[in-house]
Residue, then its C-alpha position, 0 to 999 in steps of 0.5 A: m253654342t246656344t241653349d236651344a240645342f238642349d231644349y225639349d218638351l216636357p209635360p208638367e205631370l212628368i216632373a216628380q213631386t215625391p220620391v218612390s219607395p223604396r229608393s231603388a224601385s225607381r226606373l233606370m234607362v240604360v243607354g247602350a255604349e256602342d249603339g245608343g240602344l235603350e233598355d227600360r229597367r229598374f234601378a235595383d237591376l243596376d248590379e246586372y250592368l256592373r262587374a267585380g273590380d268596377l268602382l262607383v264614385f259617390n258625392d258624400t255631401r249632406v244637404v243643409p236645411a237651407r231655406f228660412y222664413g221670417q220677417r223684418a223689423t217693419g213686419g215685412r216677410v222675408e225668405l232666405l235660401l242659403e247659397r254657401f257658408l263663407d266661414d265657421g262664424g255664420r257668415a254666408h251668401v243667401a238668395l233673399r226674397a223680400s218686397k224691398s231689399p233690406r239695408a246693411g245692418e238690418v237684422l232679420v228675425l227668422e223662425g226658432g230664434l235664428r237671426a240674420t244680420v245683413l252685411g250687404r250685396a255680394g253680386e247676385f247674392t246678399e251677404v249675411v251673418f247668422s246668429g241666435a245660438d251657441d250651437l248655430m249649426g244645430l239651430i239651423e238644422r232644427v229650424g231650417h226647411v229642406p230646400l226643395p227645388p222650385y219645380i217641386t211645387r208642394p211645401d217640404d215635409e218631415d219625410d223630405r229630411a230623409r228622402y232629399q238626402t243620400v243614405y251615405a251623406r256625411v259632409p254638411g254643406a249642400v243646398a241641393a241634393p246630388t240626386a243620382g245618389l237618391h236611388f241607392d239604398e242600403a240593400l242595393l249597396a250591400r249587393l253591389a259590394g257582395q259582387g265585388v263592386e268597390t266605392a269611393f267618395v268625393t265631396l261637392h257642395v251643390g249650390a243653389g245656382t244649379f237651378r238657375p237658367v243659363r245666362p248668355e254671359t255664362l256661355a260666353q265666359g265658360r265658367l259656372h258659379p263656384e262650388r266647393i269640392m274635395v277629392s281626397e288622396a284615398c279617392v285618387a288611389s282607389i281610382a288608380a287601383a280600379q284602372a290598373r285592374g281593368g275596372r271601370v270608374i262610374a261617377v254617380g251624378t254630374t256633381t261627382a263627374r264635375a269634381l273628378e274632372a276639376a281635380a284632373a284639370s292638369g291632365t292627371l287626377k290629383p287630390y284637390a280641395g277648394d272651389t271649382d267653376l268648371f263648365i262642362r259642355p260638348g267638346f269637353q274631353f273627360r279624363v276619369a269616369e267611363g260611366l255616369i249614373t244621372n237623373f233626367h235634367l232640366p231643359r237648357s240646363t248646364l247639367l244637360m250640357l254635361v250629360s250631352a258632353f259625356a255620352g254624345a248629344e244625339y244619344v242623349k237627345n234620343a234618350y230624353r225623347q224616349a223617356v218622355m214617350m215612356r213616361y219616365r219621371f223627371f228631375s230630383y225625385g225622378d228616375a235615372m239613366l246609366l250612360w257610357r262615355a262617348e269617346p269610342r263612338q266619336a273616334k269611329 
């Protein structure tokens, strides 16, 4: 398999630079489960496609203000993008941009009095330890910048602190938003609950690696950059109950789908806490979710591979082609799709 099969032409003006308001006013492309037929709706219409007893599973990770600017002792400028914290003492992996790579022991002075001491290289990242306050996370929350993806070409602003975050975010640790969840607002969640749609939560802390191009070695190894996940006993119980009553399990986002499948890797969904490097691509057999709500993803990306594996590569390719023609908005602040698992069609 190569990435060529997951390429498509996207006019740059269709890359959303700002979110719509309200959240649920974004568009929703609904892909038919049996024939791949497409419906052009609003996300606020989602309740028309769900029924009492269905279960929506969300990723409740919270985005950390993970981009930092500062300078070296020599005066040279530096930019750090947090990949992940390694412990509670401020030790972390970061992607570091500077005219010359800092040496181990060098202290980088960042905005607001935050400091990062370089410990050394850690593969493609740099290992640092943050310091500068007794309440380190509080300082990071105050001085860090919202880590908007590279295809959003404007600087982050104060509005992004709320809008590049789901309304149900509660577990800090992500450096990119689980973007399918950005379309849900309190009014839509209340309406869904009122019609008997239930909810459950997993946690997957999205890493900066989600935006990196797919490398040949990634395809060869069949493994992705590790990300921290937590699938609780309560979530597993909610899924079992939904399946027992005939309800459908709908994953909100590729991160949720990936967390559930990682926890079901043994063949049975079980509680799990730890890292996953699971790479989902065509040929993968899904065990948990029957439906998937997701945004439109980058060409040649692992996320597009996951969606193609879930709903069928030809159905997804056609949906993307139509989305471009219909001027849907793409990527993090863009529009969404509702898809159904492909196995019943593949079995025909």
